[in-house]
Each structure stands twice: as structure tokens, then as C-alpha cells.
C-alpha positions as CSV (number, residue, x, y, z in Angstrom):
1,X,-57.6,-48.0,-39.0
2,X,-56.3,-51.5,-38.3
3,X,-59.3,-53.8,-38.8
4,X,-58.3,-56.1,-35.9
5,X,-58.3,-53.2,-33.5
6,X,-61.7,-52.1,-34.8
7,X,-63.1,-55.6,-34.2
8,X,-61.5,-55.8,-30.8
9,X,-63.2,-52.5,-29.8
10,X,-66.5,-53.7,-31.3
11,X,-66.3,-56.9,-29.3
12,X,-65.5,-55.2,-26.1
13,X,-68.4,-52.8,-26.5
14,X,-70.8,-55.6,-27.5
15,X,-71.9,-53.5,-30.5
16,X,-70.0,-55.4,-33.2
17,X,-68.7,-58.8,-34.2
18,X,-65.9,-60.2,-36.3
19,X,-66.1,-61.7,-39.8
20,X,-67.0,-65.4,-39.8
21,X,-64.0,-66.0,-42.1
22,X,-61.6,-64.9,-39.4
23,X,-58.7,-67.3,-39.2
24,X,-56.9,-68.5,-36.1
25,X,-54.1,-66.1,-37.0
26,X,-56.6,-63.2,-37.0
27,X,-57.8,-64.2,-33.6
28,X,-54.3,-64.4,-32.3
29,X,-53.7,-60.8,-33.5
30,X,-56.9,-59.7,-31.7
31,X,-55.8,-61.5,-28.5
32,X,-52.3,-60.0,-28.7
33,X,-53.8,-56.5,-28.9
34,X,-56.1,-57.3,-25.9
35,X,-53.1,-58.6,-23.9
36,X,-51.1,-55.4,-24.5
37,X,-54.0,-53.3,-23.2
38,X,-55.1,-55.5,-20.3
39,X,-58.5,-56.3,-21.6
40,X,-58.3,-60.0,-22.2
41,X,-60.6,-60.8,-19.2
42,X,-63.2,-58.4,-20.6
43,X,-62.9,-59.9,-24.1
44,X,-63.3,-63.4,-22.6
45,X,-66.5,-62.3,-20.9
46,X,-67.9,-60.8,-24.1
47,X,-67.1,-63.9,-26.2
48,X,-68.4,-66.3,-23.5
49,X,-71.8,-64.6,-23.5
50,X,-72.0,-64.4,-27.3
51,X,-72.5,-66.8,-30.1
52,X,-69.1,-66.2,-31.9
53,X,-67.1,-69.2,-32.8
54,X,-63.6,-68.8,-31.5
55,X,-60.7,-71.3,-32.1
56,X,-60.2,-73.6,-29.2
57,X,-56.7,-72.5,-28.5
58,X,-57.7,-68.9,-28.4
59,X,-60.6,-69.6,-26.2
60,X,-58.3,-71.4,-23.8
61,X,-55.8,-68.6,-23.7
62,X,-58.6,-66.1,-22.9
63,X,-59.9,-68.4,-20.2
64,X,-56.5,-68.7,-18.6
65,X,-56.2,-64.9,-18.6
66,X,-59.6,-64.5,-17.1
67,X,-58.8,-67.0,-14.3
68,X,-55.5,-65.3,-13.6
69,X,-57.3,-62.0,-13.4
70,X,-59.9,-63.5,-11.1
71,X,-57.3,-64.9,-8.7
72,X,-55.2,-61.6,-8.7
73,X,-58.3,-59.4,-8.2
74,X,-59.6,-61.7,-5.4
75,X,-56.3,-61.2,-3.6
76,X,-56.2,-57.5,-4.2
77,X,-59.8,-56.8,-3.3
78,X,-59.4,-58.8,-0.1
79,X,-56.3,-56.7,0.7
80,X,-58.2,-53.5,-0.2
81,X,-60.9,-54.4,2.3
82,X,-58.3,-55.1,4.9
83,X,-56.7,-51.7,4.2
84,X,-60.1,-49.9,4.3
85,X,-61.1,-51.6,7.5
86,X,-57.8,-50.5,9.2
87,X,-58.2,-47.0,7.9
88,X,-61.8,-46.8,9.2
89,X,-60.7,-48.1,12.6
90,X,-58.2,-45.2,12.7
91,X,-61.1,-42.8,11.8
92,X,-59.6,-42.0,8.4
93,X,-62.1,-41.2,5.8
94,X,-61.1,-42.8,2.5
95,X,-62.3,-42.9,-1.2
96,X,-61.2,-45.9,-3.2
97,X,-60.3,-44.8,-6.8
98,X,-59.5,-46.4,-10.1
99,X,-59.5,-50.2,-10.1
100,X,-60.0,-50.4,-6.3
101,X,-63.4,-48.8,-6.9
102,X,-64.4,-49.7,-10.4
103,X,-63.7,-53.4,-10.5
104,X,-66.6,-54.3,-8.2
105,X,-68.9,-51.3,-8.7
106,X,-69.0,-51.0,-12.5
107,X,-68.5,-54.7,-13.4
108,X,-70.9,-57.6,-12.7
109,X,-67.8,-59.8,-12.5
110,X,-64.8,-58.1,-10.9
111,X,-62.4,-60.4,-12.8
112,X,-63.3,-58.5,-16.0
113,X,-61.4,-55.4,-14.8
114,X,-57.7,-56.4,-14.0
115,X,-56.1,-54.6,-11.1
116,X,-52.4,-54.0,-10.6
117,X,-52.4,-52.1,-7.3
118,X,-54.7,-50.4,-4.8
119,X,-55.4,-46.7,-5.0
120,X,-57.1,-44.8,-2.2
121,X,-57.7,-41.1,-1.7
122,X,-57.5,-39.5,1.8
123,X,-57.3,-35.9,2.9
124,X,-53.9,-34.3,3.2
125,X,-54.2,-33.7,7.0
126,X,-54.8,-37.5,7.4
127,X,-51.9,-38.7,5.3
128,X,-49.5,-39.2,8.3
129,X,-52.2,-41.3,10.1
130,X,-52.8,-43.2,7.0
131,X,-49.1,-44.1,6.6
132,X,-49.0,-45.2,10.2
133,X,-51.9,-47.5,9.5
134,X,-50.2,-49.0,6.5
135,X,-47.0,-49.5,8.4
136,X,-48.9,-51.3,11.1
137,X,-50.2,-53.6,8.3
138,X,-46.7,-54.4,7.3
139,X,-46.3,-51.9,4.5
140,X,-43.1,-49.8,3.8
141,X,-42.5,-46.6,1.9
142,X,-41.6,-47.1,-1.7
143,X,-39.6,-44.2,-3.3
144,X,-38.5,-43.9,-6.9
145,X,-35.1,-42.4,-7.9
146,X,-36.6,-39.4,-9.7
147,X,-39.3,-39.0,-7.0
148,X,-37.7,-38.6,-3.6
149,X,-40.0,-38.9,-0.6
150,X,-39.7,-35.2,0.2
151,X,-40.7,-34.3,-3.4
152,X,-43.7,-36.7,-3.2
153,X,-44.8,-35.2,0.1
154,X,-44.6,-31.6,-1.1
155,X,-45.7,-31.7,-4.7
156,X,-46.6,-35.1,-6.1
157,X,-49.8,-35.7,-4.3
158,X,-49.3,-39.4,-3.5
159,X,-47.1,-41.8,-1.7
160,X,-46.5,-45.5,-2.5
161,X,-46.5,-48.2,0.1
162,X,-45.4,-51.8,-0.6
163,X,-46.6,-54.8,1.4
164,X,-44.7,-58.0,2.2
165,X,-46.2,-59.9,-0.7
166,X,-45.3,-57.1,-3.2
167,X,-48.8,-55.5,-3.1
168,X,-48.6,-51.8,-4.0
169,X,-50.9,-49.4,-2.3
170,X,-50.9,-45.8,-3.4
171,X,-52.2,-43.2,-0.9
172,X,-53.3,-40.2,-2.7
173,X,-54.1,-36.8,-1.2
174,X,-54.6,-35.4,-4.7
175,X,-56.4,-37.4,-7.3
176,X,-55.2,-35.0,-10.1
177,X,-51.5,-35.2,-9.4
178,X,-48.5,-34.3,-11.5
179,X,-46.5,-31.3,-12.9
180,X,-48.8,-30.9,-15.9
181,X,-51.8,-30.4,-13.7
182,X,-49.9,-28.3,-11.1
183,X,-48.9,-25.7,-13.7
184,X,-51.9,-25.7,-16.1
185,X,-55.1,-26.9,-14.5
186,X,-57.3,-25.6,-11.7
187,X,-59.2,-28.6,-10.3
188,X,-61.5,-28.0,-7.3
189,X,-60.6,-31.1,-5.3
190,X,-62.3,-29.8,-2.2
191,X,-65.6,-29.7,-4.1
192,X,-65.0,-33.2,-5.5
193,X,-64.4,-34.5,-1.9
194,X,-67.6,-32.9,-0.7
195,X,-69.6,-34.4,-3.5
196,X,-68.4,-38.0,-2.7
197,X,-71.2,-40.3,-1.9
198,X,-71.3,-42.8,1.0
199,X,-70.4,-46.3,-0.1
200,X,-69.9,-48.3,3.1
201,X,-70.6,-45.9,5.9
202,X,-69.5,-42.3,6.2
203,X,-65.8,-43.3,6.3
204,X,-65.7,-45.1,3.0
205,X,-67.1,-43.0,0.1
206,X,-67.0,-42.9,-3.8
207,X,-66.7,-40.3,-6.4
208,X,-69.8,-38.7,-7.9
209,X,-70.3,-40.0,-11.5
210,X,-69.4,-36.8,-13.3
211,X,-66.2,-36.3,-11.2
212,X,-65.3,-40.0,-11.8
213,X,-65.7,-39.5,-15.6
214,X,-63.4,-36.5,-15.7
215,X,-60.9,-38.2,-13.5
216,X,-60.7,-41.3,-15.8
217,X,-60.3,-39.1,-18.8
218,X,-57.5,-36.9,-17.3
219,X,-55.7,-39.9,-15.8
220,X,-55.6,-41.5,-19.3
221,X,-54.9,-38.4,-21.3
222,X,-52.4,-36.7,-19.0
223,X,-50.9,-39.2,-16.6
224,X,-50.7,-42.0,-19.1
225,X,-50.5,-40.0,-22.3
226,X,-53.1,-42.3,-23.9
227,X,-50.6,-45.1,-23.7
228,X,-50.7,-48.6,-22.3
229,X,-54.1,-48.7,-20.7
230,X,-56.1,-46.9,-23.4
231,X,-58.7,-49.6,-24.2
232,X,-59.0,-50.6,-20.6
233,X,-60.0,-47.1,-19.6
234,X,-62.4,-46.8,-22.5
235,X,-64.0,-50.1,-21.4
236,X,-64.4,-48.5,-17.9
237,X,-66.0,-45.4,-19.4
238,X,-68.3,-47.5,-21.6
239,X,-69.5,-49.4,-18.5
240,X,-69.9,-46.2,-16.6
241,X,-72.2,-44.6,-19.2
242,X,-74.3,-47.8,-19.2
243,X,-74.6,-48.2,-15.4
244,X,-74.4,-44.7,-14.0
245,X,-76.8,-41.8,-14.5
246,X,-74.4,-39.2,-15.8
247,X,-75.2,-35.5,-16.5
248,X,-72.9,-34.9,-19.5
249,X,-73.5,-31.2,-19.4
250,X,-72.0,-31.2,-15.9
251,X,-69.1,-33.2,-17.1
252,X,-68.4,-30.6,-19.8
253,X,-68.8,-27.7,-17.4
254,X,-66.4,-29.1,-14.8
255,X,-63.8,-30.0,-17.5
256,X,-63.9,-26.4,-18.7
257,X,-63.8,-24.9,-15.3
258,X,-60.9,-27.1,-14.3
259,X,-59.0,-26.3,-17.5
260,X,-58.9,-30.0,-18.6
261,X,-61.4,-29.8,-21.5
262,X,-59.0,-30.8,-24.2
263,X,-57.8,-33.8,-22.2
264,X,-61.4,-34.9,-21.5
265,X,-62.4,-34.4,-25.1
266,X,-59.5,-36.5,-26.4
267,X,-60.6,-39.5,-24.4
268,X,-64.3,-39.1,-25.0
269,X,-63.7,-38.7,-28.7
270,X,-61.8,-42.0,-28.7
271,X,-64.7,-43.6,-26.8
272,X,-67.1,-42.3,-29.4
273,X,-64.9,-43.4,-32.3
274,X,-64.1,-46.9,-31.0
275,X,-67.1,-47.8,-28.9
276,X,-69.8,-45.7,-30.5
277,X,-72.0,-42.9,-29.3
278,X,-75.5,-44.1,-30.4
279,X,-77.4,-41.5,-28.4
280,X,-75.0,-38.6,-29.1
281,X,-74.7,-38.2,-25.4
282,X,-71.0,-37.4,-25.2
283,X,-70.3,-33.6,-25.0
284,X,-67.8,-33.6,-27.8
285,X,-68.8,-30.4,-29.4
286,X,-68.8,-28.5,-26.1
287,X,-65.3,-29.7,-25.3
288,X,-63.6,-29.9,-28.6
289,X,-60.4,-27.8,-29.1
290,X,-59.8,-25.9,-32.3
291,X,-59.7,-27.7,-35.6
292,X,-55.9,-27.1,-35.8
293,X,-55.3,-28.6,-32.4
294,X,-57.5,-31.5,-33.1
295,X,-55.5,-32.2,-36.3
296,X,-52.2,-31.9,-34.4
297,X,-53.4,-34.1,-31.5
298,X,-54.4,-36.8,-34.1
299,X,-50.7,-37.0,-35.1
300,X,-49.8,-38.0,-31.5
301,X,-52.8,-39.9,-30.1
302,X,-55.6,-40.7,-32.6
303,X,-58.3,-43.3,-31.7
304,X,-56.6,-45.6,-34.1
305,X,-53.3,-45.3,-32.3
306,X,-55.0,-45.9,-28.9
307,X,-56.7,-49.0,-30.3
308,X,-53.5,-50.6,-31.4
309,X,-51.6,-49.8,-28.2
310,X,-50.0,-46.3,-28.3
311,X,-46.7,-45.8,-26.6
312,X,-46.1,-42.1,-25.9
313,X,-44.8,-42.3,-22.3
314,X,-41.3,-40.9,-22.9
315,X,-39.2,-38.6,-25.2
316,X,-39.8,-35.2,-26.8
317,X,-43.0,-36.3,-28.5
318,X,-44.6,-36.8,-25.1
319,X,-43.8,-33.3,-24.1
320,X,-45.2,-31.8,-27.4
321,X,-48.3,-33.9,-27.0
322,X,-48.8,-32.6,-23.4
323,X,-48.4,-29.0,-24.6
324,X,-51.2,-29.6,-27.1
325,X,-53.5,-30.7,-24.3
326,X,-53.2,-27.4,-22.4
327,X,-56.4,-25.4,-22.5
328,X,-55.0,-21.9,-22.3
329,X,-52.1,-20.3,-24.2
330,X,-50.7,-18.6,-21.0
331,X,-50.6,-22.0,-19.3
332,X,-48.7,-23.5,-22.2
333,X,-46.0,-20.9,-21.8
334,X,-45.9,-21.5,-18.1
335,X,-45.5,-25.2,-18.6
336,X,-42.6,-24.7,-21.1
337,X,-40.9,-22.3,-18.7
338,X,-41.3,-24.6,-15.7
339,X,-40.1,-27.6,-17.7
340,X,-36.8,-25.8,-18.5
341,X,-36.5,-23.8,-15.3
342,X,-38.3,-25.5,-12.4
343,X,-39.3,-23.5,-9.3
344,X,-36.9,-23.4,-6.4
345,X,-38.8,-25.9,-4.2
346,X,-39.0,-28.5,-6.9
347,X,-35.3,-28.2,-7.7
348,X,-34.3,-28.5,-4.0
349,X,-36.4,-31.6,-3.4
350,X,-35.8,-33.3,-6.7
351,X,-32.1,-33.2,-6.3
352,X,-31.9,-33.7,-2.6
353,X,-30.6,-30.2,-1.6
354,X,-33.2,-28.7,0.7
355,X,-30.8,-26.1,2.1
356,X,-29.3,-25.0,-1.3
357,X,-28.2,-21.4,-1.5
358,X,-28.8,-19.2,-4.5
359,X,-25.5,-20.0,-6.3
360,X,-26.2,-23.7,-5.6
361,X,-29.6,-23.4,-7.1
362,X,-28.0,-22.0,-10.3
363,X,-25.9,-25.1,-10.5
364,X,-28.9,-27.3,-10.0
365,X,-30.7,-25.6,-12.8
366,X,-27.7,-26.3,-15.1
367,X,-27.7,-29.8,-13.9
368,X,-31.4,-30.1,-14.7
369,X,-30.9,-28.8,-18.2
370,X,-28.0,-31.1,-18.9
371,X,-30.0,-34.1,-17.6
372,X,-32.8,-33.2,-20.0
373,X,-30.4,-32.9,-22.9
374,X,-28.8,-36.2,-22.1
375,X,-31.9,-38.3,-21.5
376,X,-34.2,-36.4,-23.9
377,X,-36.8,-36.4,-21.1
378,X,-38.7,-33.3,-20.1
């Protein structure tokens, strides 16, 4: 494993240091890794509180990153509170998720956990009211070319709204969204909602710790394919196990019941490898896939790859990796089939042909296959 990535993980966890003989160039490599994964503010906090000598130029770079994160998060958290207040006034019950919740609940200093957008979870029957609230606040619908609004409404589980200053707010009515989960998992989101705890009155709530842990793991392993934000999510989980009371047996049981045990194991295994598991509290043995699958997964997303900044967000390797994460063989076959031959509703909405007849659907299926062959994307 790259020694710089090992030392970065050790510094972030507070359980290791770097050699005194580290040169300025070595520090620049560590900071470069931290920048790629969005953990420079957290690294700044660890070094500031420690007794490690850091070159002045590196310390200044980290300080500037921290101050930038502080300013950005202050703006986003202020906007989050404005959004939550408006939703509460409209009698919409809401659960902030990801950075919108973690930055100021898990971290003593919110600047340590950079935010890029604001994610909130509302119930599906309240999504229209939520959009109306956002529009009254000056937000407009943001649609991607490959995710038309009709497709998002029917199957994607989220809608994106953009404010005048470019602030992105994602309204989720499913916190386990995406085609992989739709075809392979069985997450009981109703039970998750009912377990949410009051945070600021009944209309603003937060996930139960065990549900939040599985959500973080699946979001990284499935939605992000262990890429880009790997270390940032591991820092979140490391903070969570220190600050929350977590029943790890419940985490394991829910991951198995929801058919996301391999995805949860993959992230918790990386946490144990890079940040340590001193009390052997993580349920790795209970969640571990077969030895063969573990070996294959290591070729795509080993802890070492995560530490140096894995990029597995496109191409055929991404699809093969996602196949390895599926818990049941029957679901693996279903995922392959639906990747090649999507269901009728998905085809109609993805390609903007809601009234397509049978022969037109056949043409859409051919179009879909040709697009995959041309772009090498599944």
C-alpha cells in the first residue's frame, strides 16, 4: 500500500503519525491525496491539535482549505436552515441526510466536513409540496440529459433544485435510489422513516444510528462505486462510531435483510483496514461475502485503491464491480438482464417516448443497446 495514503489515513483517524524525516515533498503528496478526497479540512484539524511539525507552506495550504470550507459550509448550513424552516412552515416533515446532517452533528467543527450541496429526505406524498416550497424560495428544477424529469419522478427517487446562487438542493423521497438498488435490494424505507428521531421538533428528524451507517456504506459502495469521496465517508464513519452508540449486530442484520451486506462489508472493511478496528466492533465476519468474491472485489476496490483515490465511476469495470456487490445470484442475473433490456417504463421515460407503442419500444431497445456499445456505459 502507498505509504503516503497509509499515513494520511492514520492522521485522519488520530491513531498514527508520519515519520519525522518526512520531506516537504512527502507532505505535498499527502496534501494532494487529501485534496482529491475532500478531507483537507479534517487533516488541518488533526494537525492543528497535534504536535507534528509540518512545513510552513503545507500548513498554510491546509489552513486556506479549512477557511474555504468554513465559509462554504457556513453559507450552505444557513441555506439548509432556511430550507428546513420553509418546509416546516408548509407542514412538511423532513430528514436532513449526508453532509446536511453530519457536518454539525458528528463534527465538533462543521468546517471539518466539506459540503457541496444540501440533501433532504421527504415522503413521496409530500414531494410536490416540497417543490412548491423550493420554488417559492427561488429554486428551479435541474434536470440532466440522461435523467429526464419524468424518469426522476417515476424511478430515480430524487429531484434536484438549483438556487439563484448556484446552491444545489436534492429532494429525496428515497434515500436508497438508483437502478442497482431497484433491481437487487429490498430496503425497508418505511421502517427507516419510522425509526427517525426528533432533531428539532417533530417536523425535522434524523436517521437512527444503525440506519445511518448502512446508508453511508451503500451510498459510497453503490452510488459512488468507492470513488472520489472514499476517505471522506470513512472519516464520517470513524466519527460516527466514536460519537454514536451503535448496535453493530443490528447494522449487520439490516444489511442482510436489505440485501446490501456485500456493499456494507466492503466499506466497513476499508474502515477497519485504513482507520483501525481496535475493539473488533465492526461486523466484518457476519457480512463478508465468499472468499472468491472478496478476492475479485479487491481487484476493483481494495482499501489501498480507496486510500489513493479510486476512480471507478464509468466504463465496463464499473458494471462488473457492481455485479460483484449483489448479494444473491438471482438478483445478479436480473441486473444483467435489465441493464441490457430495461423495462418498458424506464425505456419510455429515459428516451422521452411516454406513448410509445410495441414496435416503437423495440426500436428504443435497439437504440439503448447501440448507445451502450458506443459509449461503453451500462
